[in-house]
MMTF fields as JSON, N, C-alpha, C and O atoms, coordinates in Angstrom:
{
  "mmtfVersion": "1.0.0",
  "mmtfProducer": "UNKNOWN",
  "numBonds": 275,
  "numAtoms": 276,
  "numGroups": 69,
  "numChains": 1,
  "numModels": 1,
  "chainsPerModel": [1],
  "groupsPerChain": [69],
  "chainIdList": ["A"],
  "bondAtomList": [4, 2, 8, 6, 12, 10, 16, 14, 20, 18, 24, 22, 28, 26, 32, 30, 36, 34, 40, 38, 44, 42, 48, 46, 52, 50, 56, 54, 60, 58, 64, 62, 68, 66, 72, 70, 76, 74, 80, 78, 84, 82, 88, 86, 92, 90, 96, 94, 100, 98, 104, 102, 108, 106, 112, 110, 116, 114, 120, 118, 124, 122, 128, 126, 132, 130, 136, 134, 140, 138, 144, 142, 148, 146, 152, 150, 156, 154, 160, 158, 164, 162, 168, 166, 172, 170, 176, 174, 180, 178, 184, 182, 188, 186, 192, 190, 196, 194, 200, 198, 204, 202, 208, 206, 212, 210, 216, 214, 220, 218, 224, 222, 228, 226, 232, 230, 236, 234, 240, 238, 244, 242, 248, 246, 252, 250, 256, 254, 260, 258, 264, 262, 268, 266, 272, 270],
  "bondOrderList": [1, 1, 1, 1, 1, 1, 1, 1, 1, 1, 1, 1, 1, 1, 1, 1, 1, 1, 1, 1, 1, 1, 1, 1, 1, 1, 1, 1, 1, 1, 1, 1, 1, 1, 1, 1, 1, 1, 1, 1, 1, 1, 1, 1, 1, 1, 1, 1, 1, 1, 1, 1, 1, 1, 1, 1, 1, 1, 1, 1, 1, 1, 1, 1, 1, 1, 1, 1],
  "groupList": [{"groupName": "MET", "atomNameList": ["N", "CA", "C", "O"], "elementList": ["N", "C", "C", "O"], "formalChargeList": [0, 0, 0, 0], "bondAtomList": [1, 0, 2, 1, 3, 2], "bondOrderList": [1, 1, 2], "singleLetterCode": "M", "chemCompType": "L-PEPTIDE LINKING"}, {"groupName": "THR", "atomNameList": ["N", "CA", "C", "O"], "elementList": ["N", "C", "C", "O"], "formalChargeList": [0, 0, 0, 0], "bondAtomList": [1, 0, 2, 1, 3, 2], "bondOrderList": [1, 1, 2], "singleLetterCode": "T", "chemCompType": "L-PEPTIDE LINKING"}, {"groupName": "ASP", "atomNameList": ["N", "CA", "C", "O"], "elementList": ["N", "C", "C", "O"], "formalChargeList": [0, 0, 0, 0], "bondAtomList": [1, 0, 2, 1, 3, 2], "bondOrderList": [1, 1, 2], "singleLetterCode": "D", "chemCompType": "L-PEPTIDE LINKING"}, {"groupName": "LEU", "atomNameList": ["N", "CA", "C", "O"], "elementList": ["N", "C", "C", "O"], "formalChargeList": [0, 0, 0, 0], "bondAtomList": [1, 0, 2, 1, 3, 2], "bondOrderList": [1, 1, 2], "singleLetterCode": "L", "chemCompType": "L-PEPTIDE LINKING"}, {"groupName": "VAL", "atomNameList": ["N", "CA", "C", "O"], "elementList": ["N", "C", "C", "O"], "formalChargeList": [0, 0, 0, 0], "bondAtomList": [1, 0, 2, 1, 3, 2], "bondOrderList": [1, 1, 2], "singleLetterCode": "V", "chemCompType": "L-PEPTIDE LINKING"}, {"groupName": "GLN", "atomNameList": ["N", "CA", "C", "O"], "elementList": ["N", "C", "C", "O"], "formalChargeList": [0, 0, 0, 0], "bondAtomList": [1, 0, 2, 1, 3, 2], "bondOrderList": [1, 1, 2], "singleLetterCode": "Q", "chemCompType": "L-PEPTIDE LINKING"}, {"groupName": "ALA", "atomNameList": ["N", "CA", "C", "O"], "elementList": ["N", "C", "C", "O"], "formalChargeList": [0, 0, 0, 0], "bondAtomList": [1, 0, 2, 1, 3, 2], "bondOrderList": [1, 1, 2], "singleLetterCode": "A", "chemCompType": "L-PEPTIDE LINKING"}, {"groupName": "GLU", "atomNameList": ["N", "CA", "C", "O"], "elementList": ["N", "C", "C", "O"], "formalChargeList": [0, 0, 0, 0], "bondAtomList": [1, 0, 2, 1, 3, 2], "bondOrderList": [1, 1, 2], "singleLetterCode": "E", "chemCompType": "L-PEPTIDE LINKING"}, {"groupName": "ARG", "atomNameList": ["N", "CA", "C", "O"], "elementList": ["N", "C", "C", "O"], "formalChargeList": [0, 0, 0, 0], "bondAtomList": [1, 0, 2, 1, 3, 2], "bondOrderList": [1, 1, 2], "singleLetterCode": "R", "chemCompType": "L-PEPTIDE LINKING"}, {"groupName": "GLY", "atomNameList": ["N", "CA", "C", "O"], "elementList": ["N", "C", "C", "O"], "formalChargeList": [0, 0, 0, 0], "bondAtomList": [1, 0, 2, 1, 3, 2], "bondOrderList": [1, 1, 2], "singleLetterCode": "G", "chemCompType": "PEPTIDE LINKING"}, {"groupName": "PHE", "atomNameList": ["N", "CA", "C", "O"], "elementList": ["N", "C", "C", "O"], "formalChargeList": [0, 0, 0, 0], "bondAtomList": [1, 0, 2, 1, 3, 2], "bondOrderList": [1, 1, 2], "singleLetterCode": "F", "chemCompType": "L-PEPTIDE LINKING"}, {"groupName": "PRO", "atomNameList": ["N", "CA", "C", "O"], "elementList": ["N", "C", "C", "O"], "formalChargeList": [0, 0, 0, 0], "bondAtomList": [1, 0, 2, 1, 3, 2], "bondOrderList": [1, 1, 2], "singleLetterCode": "P", "chemCompType": "L-PEPTIDE LINKING"}, {"groupName": "ILE", "atomNameList": ["N", "CA", "C", "O"], "elementList": ["N", "C", "C", "O"], "formalChargeList": [0, 0, 0, 0], "bondAtomList": [1, 0, 2, 1, 3, 2], "bondOrderList": [1, 1, 2], "singleLetterCode": "I", "chemCompType": "L-PEPTIDE LINKING"}, {"groupName": "LYS", "atomNameList": ["N", "CA", "C", "O"], "elementList": ["N", "C", "C", "O"], "formalChargeList": [0, 0, 0, 0], "bondAtomList": [1, 0, 2, 1, 3, 2], "bondOrderList": [1, 1, 2], "singleLetterCode": "K", "chemCompType": "L-PEPTIDE LINKING"}, {"groupName": "SER", "atomNameList": ["N", "CA", "C", "O"], "elementList": ["N", "C", "C", "O"], "formalChargeList": [0, 0, 0, 0], "bondAtomList": [1, 0, 2, 1, 3, 2], "bondOrderList": [1, 1, 2], "singleLetterCode": "S", "chemCompType": "L-PEPTIDE LINKING"}, {"groupName": "HIS", "atomNameList": ["N", "CA", "C", "O"], "elementList": ["N", "C", "C", "O"], "formalChargeList": [0, 0, 0, 0], "bondAtomList": [1, 0, 2, 1, 3, 2], "bondOrderList": [1, 1, 2], "singleLetterCode": "H", "chemCompType": "L-PEPTIDE LINKING"}, {"groupName": "TYR", "atomNameList": ["N", "CA", "C", "O"], "elementList": ["N", "C", "C", "O"], "formalChargeList": [0, 0, 0, 0], "bondAtomList": [1, 0, 2, 1, 3, 2], "bondOrderList": [1, 1, 2], "singleLetterCode": "Y", "chemCompType": "L-PEPTIDE LINKING"}],
  "groupTypeList": [0, 1, 2, 3, 3, 3, 1, 4, 2, 5, 6, 6, 7, 8, 3, 9, 1, 1, 6, 8, 10, 11, 8, 8, 3, 12, 6, 7, 8, 8, 12, 6, 10, 4, 13, 4, 9, 14, 15, 4, 8, 12, 13, 7, 14, 6, 3, 6, 6, 16, 12, 7, 9, 15, 1, 4, 5, 11, 4, 8, 8, 8, 14, 8, 3, 9, 8, 6, 6],
  "groupIdList": [1, 2, 3, 4, 5, 6, 7, 8, 9, 10, 11, 12, 13, 14, 15, 16, 17, 18, 19, 20, 21, 22, 23, 24, 25, 26, 27, 28, 29, 30, 31, 32, 33, 34, 35, 36, 37, 38, 39, 40, 41, 42, 43, 44, 45, 46, 47, 48, 49, 50, 51, 52, 53, 54, 55, 56, 57, 58, 59, 60, 61, 62, 63, 64, 65, 66, 67, 68, 69],
  "secStructList": [7, 7, 7, 7, 3, 3, 3, 2, 2, 2, 2, 2, 2, 2, 6, 6, 1, 7, 6, 2, 2, 2, 2, 2, 2, 2, 2, 6, 6, 7, 1, 7, 7, 3, 3, 3, 6, 6, 3, 3, 3, 3, 3, 2, 2, 2, 2, 2, 2, 2, 2, 2, 2, 1, 7, 7, 7, 7, 7, 7, 7, 7, 7, 7, 6, 6, 1, 7, 7],
  "xCoordList": [53.208, 52.021, 51.137, 51.636, 49.926, 49.094, 48.179, 47.31, 48.318, 47.495, 46.249, 46.167, 45.275, 43.919, 43.542, 43.893, 42.827, 42.286, 40.737, 39.873, 40.383, 39.389, 38.621, 39.125, 37.29, 36.401, 36.244, 36.396, 35.919, 35.405, 34.63, 34.999, 33.52, 32.258, 33.095, 32.86, 34.01, 34.437, 35.354, 35.366, 36.242, 37.087, 36.292, 36.809, 34.958, 34.209, 33.559, 33.196, 33.458, 32.794, 33.813, 33.445, 35.194, 36.254, 36.408, 36.749, 36.135, 36.464, 35.223, 35.157, 34.369, 32.835, 32.319, 31.846, 32.475, 32.079, 30.986, 30.698, 30.55, 29.907, 31.018, 32.109, 30.715, 31.502, 31.787, 32.805, 31.395, 31.824, 33.209, 34.105, 33.284, 34.788, 35.781, 36.661, 35.844, 36.958, 37.207, 38.342, 36.07, 36.102, 36.689, 37.311, 36.447, 37.06, 38.556, 39.384, 38.845, 40.336, 41.098, 42.23, 40.409, 40.959, 41.169, 42.106, 40.208, 39.996, 40.976, 41.509, 41.272, 42.316, 43.815, 44.746, 43.916, 44.939, 45.594, 46.727, 44.605, 45.085, 45.579, 46.113, 45.371, 45.366, 45.802, 45.352, 46.685, 46.916, 46.058, 45.365, 46.026, 44.999, 45.184, 46.205, 44.509, 45.122, 43.835, 42.684, 44.201, 42.985, 43.169, 44.285, 42.029, 42.016, 40.973, 39.783, 41.575, 40.289, 40.108, 40.961, 38.48, 37.778, 37.545, 36.972, 37.96, 37.72, 38.562, 39.752, 38.299, 39.228, 39.325, 38.384, 40.403, 40.748, 41.704, 42.673, 41.597, 42.521, 43.197, 42.646, 44.364, 45.224, 44.85, 44.661, 44.745, 44.356, 45.378, 45.071, 46.789, 47.986, 47.836, 48.189, 47.276, 47.514, 46.498, 46.681, 45.085, 44.251, 44.442, 43.796, 45.469, 45.947, 46.92, 46.864, 47.747, 48.908, 48.027, 48.627, 47.106, 46.331, 45.669, 45.659, 45.16, 44.555, 45.649, 45.455, 46.914, 47.861, 48.67, 49.444, 48.46, 49.188, 48.12, 48.546, 47.037, 45.981, 45.407, 44.279, 46.035, 45.661, 46.292, 47.511, 45.617, 46.225, 46.305, 45.344, 47.367, 47.748, 47.216, 47.168, 46.873, 46.166, 47.268, 48.399, 47.079, 47.926, 47.941, 46.898, 49.057, 49.309, 49.088, 49.692, 48.328, 48.414, 48.96, 48.723, 49.718, 50.593, 49.382, 48.622, 49.438, 48.445, 48.589, 49.774, 47.887, 47.88, 48.114, 48.419, 47.916, 47.953, 49.443, 50.417, 49.473, 50.815, 51.375, 52.39, 50.734, 51.231, 50.555, 49.415, 51.155, 50.594, 49.604, 49.835, 48.673, 47.659, 48.117, 47.424],
  "yCoordList": [-82.808, -82.678, -81.636, -80.593, -81.924, -81.214, -80.255, -80.766, -79.018, -78.094, -77.574, -76.702, -78.145, -77.963, -76.321, -75.548, -75.995, -74.721, -74.445, -74.883, -73.75, -73.448, -72.45, -71.413, -72.712, -71.361, -70.719, -71.307, -69.432, -68.486, -69.374, -69.534, -69.911, -70.737, -71.915, -72.139, -72.619, -73.637, -73.167, -73.786, -72.039, -71.525, -71.124, -71.23, -70.641, -70.013, -71.05, -70.95, -72.214, -73.455, -74.016, -74.434, -74.059, -74.626, -73.633, -74.008, -72.547, -71.378, -71.282, -70.828, -71.824, -71.832, -70.354, -69.897, -69.612, -68.119, -68.333, -69.386, -67.099, -66.78, -66.343, -65.954, -66.415, -66.256, -64.811, -64.581, -63.823, -62.347, -62.22, -61.47, -63.014, -63.112, -63.423, -62.579, -64.544, -64.749, -63.606, -63.26, -63.068, -62.021, -60.777, -59.967, -60.636, -59.457, -59.587, -58.75, -60.884, -61.1, -60.891, -60.408, -61.281, -61.18, -59.769, -59.465, -58.882, -57.668, -56.754, -55.825, -56.886, -56.318, -56.807, -56.235, -57.959, -58.727, -59.032, -58.695, -59.863, -60.54, -61.941, -62.503, -62.482, -63.923, -63.96, -63.225, -64.901, -65.22, -65.922, -66.834, -65.499, -65.884, -66.243, -65.77, -66.908, -66.965, -66.592, -66.906, -65.936, -65.435, -66.384, -66.568, -67.047, -67.971, -67.458, -67.763, -66.519, -65.848, -64.666, -63.923, -64.676, -63.761, -64.428, -63.813, -65.706, -66.38, -66.323, -66.473, -66.157, -66.173, -67.572, -68.073, -67.913, -69.33, -69.168, -68.437, -69.659, -69.873, -71.28, -72.379, -71.009, -72.35, -72.867, -72.098, -74.312, -74.922, -74.566, -74.284, -74.563, -74.329, -72.852, -72.526, -71.854, -70.538, -70.102, -69.227, -71.146, -71.046, -71.719, -71.427, -72.825, -73.384, -72.296, -72.059, -71.65, -71.041, -69.438, -68.745, -69.17, -67.927, -68.426, -67.735, -69.764, -70.184, -70.497, -70.488, -70.804, -71.066, -69.668, -69.541, -68.644, -67.405, -66.646, -65.848, -66.882, -66.216, -67.2, -66.95, -68.289, -68.959, -68.41, -68.331, -68.138, -67.646, -68.829, -69.583, -68.966, -70.071, -69.628, -68.446, -70.576, -70.102, -69.717, -70.125, -68.999, -68.321, -69.229, -69.503, -69.591, -70.558, -69.565, -68.495, -69.775, -68.831, -69.678, -70.883, -68.985, -69.446, -69.391, -68.444, -70.705, -70.685, -69.573, -69.276, -69.005, -68.334, -68.748, -67.995, -70.127, -70.8, -70.79, -71.167, -70.297, -70.122, -68.715, -68.375, -67.911, -66.685, -65.686, -65.889, -64.877, -64.072, -62.958, -62.485, -62.669, -61.725, -60.249, -59.325],
  "zCoordList": [-45.782, -44.989, -45.775, -46.197, -45.94, -46.342, -45.494, -44.788, -45.528, -44.696, -45.2, -46.065, -44.62, -45.181, -45.169, -44.277, -46.239, -46.447, -46.069, -46.829, -44.948, -44.276, -44.834, -45.265, -44.862, -45.169, -44.0, -42.929, -44.086, -43.078, -42.007, -40.843, -42.581, -41.824, -41.083, -39.896, -41.739, -40.866, -39.869, -38.805, -40.034, -39.163, -37.838, -36.726, -38.048, -37.026, -36.194, -35.022, -37.115, -36.336, -35.398, -34.3, -35.79, -35.004, -33.65, -32.528, -33.98, -32.893, -31.856, -30.714, -32.614, -31.711, -31.581, -30.54, -32.834, -32.807, -34.135, -34.705, -34.375, -35.745, -36.717, -36.3, -38.008, -39.118, -38.949, -39.602, -38.423, -38.279, -37.534, -37.921, -36.452, -35.779, -36.624, -36.792, -37.249, -38.24, -39.331, -39.66, -39.844, -40.989, -40.423, -41.111, -38.992, -38.602, -38.398, -38.758, -37.697, -37.623, -39.07, -39.107, -40.222, -41.542, -42.044, -42.782, -41.589, -42.272, -41.358, -41.965, -40.037, -39.257, -39.315, -38.747, -40.09, -40.29, -39.184, -38.841, -38.507, -37.286, -37.339, -36.383, -38.517, -38.627, -40.272, -41.151, -40.399, -41.713, -42.536, -42.084, -44.03, -44.703, -46.09, -46.59, -46.79, -48.37, -49.187, -48.886, -50.171, -51.222, -52.327, -52.814, -52.779, -53.8, -54.744, -54.658, -55.813, -56.518, -55.587, -55.102, -55.425, -54.768, -53.498, -52.598, -53.327, -51.935, -50.84, -51.115, -49.739, -48.73, -47.691, -47.076, -47.698, -46.767, -45.638, -45.844, -44.643, -43.503, -43.571, -43.63, -43.552, -43.252, -41.847, -40.905, -41.748, -40.539, -39.573, -38.414, -40.06, -39.178, -38.753, -37.62, -39.7, -38.999, -37.843, -36.996, -38.061, -36.966, -35.816, -34.81, -35.832, -34.617, -34.096, -32.889, -34.807, -34.549, -33.903, -33.08, -34.223, -33.634, -32.059, -31.041, -32.21, -30.732, -29.814, -28.599, -30.381, -29.173, -28.98, -28.031, -29.905, -29.408, -28.374, -27.54, -28.464, -27.612, -26.609, -26.185, -26.171, -25.0, -23.639, -23.485, -22.93, -21.552, -20.576, -20.421, -19.975, -18.944, -17.45, -17.11, -16.712, -15.51, -14.562, -14.824, -13.522, -12.757, -11.35, -10.757, -10.969, -9.913, -8.693, -8.776, -7.611, -6.634, -5.439, -5.36, -4.491, -3.553, -2.292, -2.093, -1.497, -0.433, 0.692, 0.846, 1.365, 2.295, 3.728, 4.653, 3.781, 4.991, 5.543, 4.891, 6.85, 7.54, 7.372, 7.98, 6.569, 6.777, 7.905, 8.321, 8.237, 9.111, 8.411, 7.298, 9.077, 8.47, 8.665, 8.238]
}
């Protein structure tokens, strides 16, 4: 299976942000990246892993009905 290498702009588009955000992630070493000569690329799987790792699940609240105040 081939893992696509995304440019910073492509990664930003998939995240719905400006290019500054993935550049900051790279600079802070918060996402895995590949250096191809002087170019920086982000593997599609690394971007998916970042998104999965930072996804917050909703909290299920119990109903207050039937409880004494």
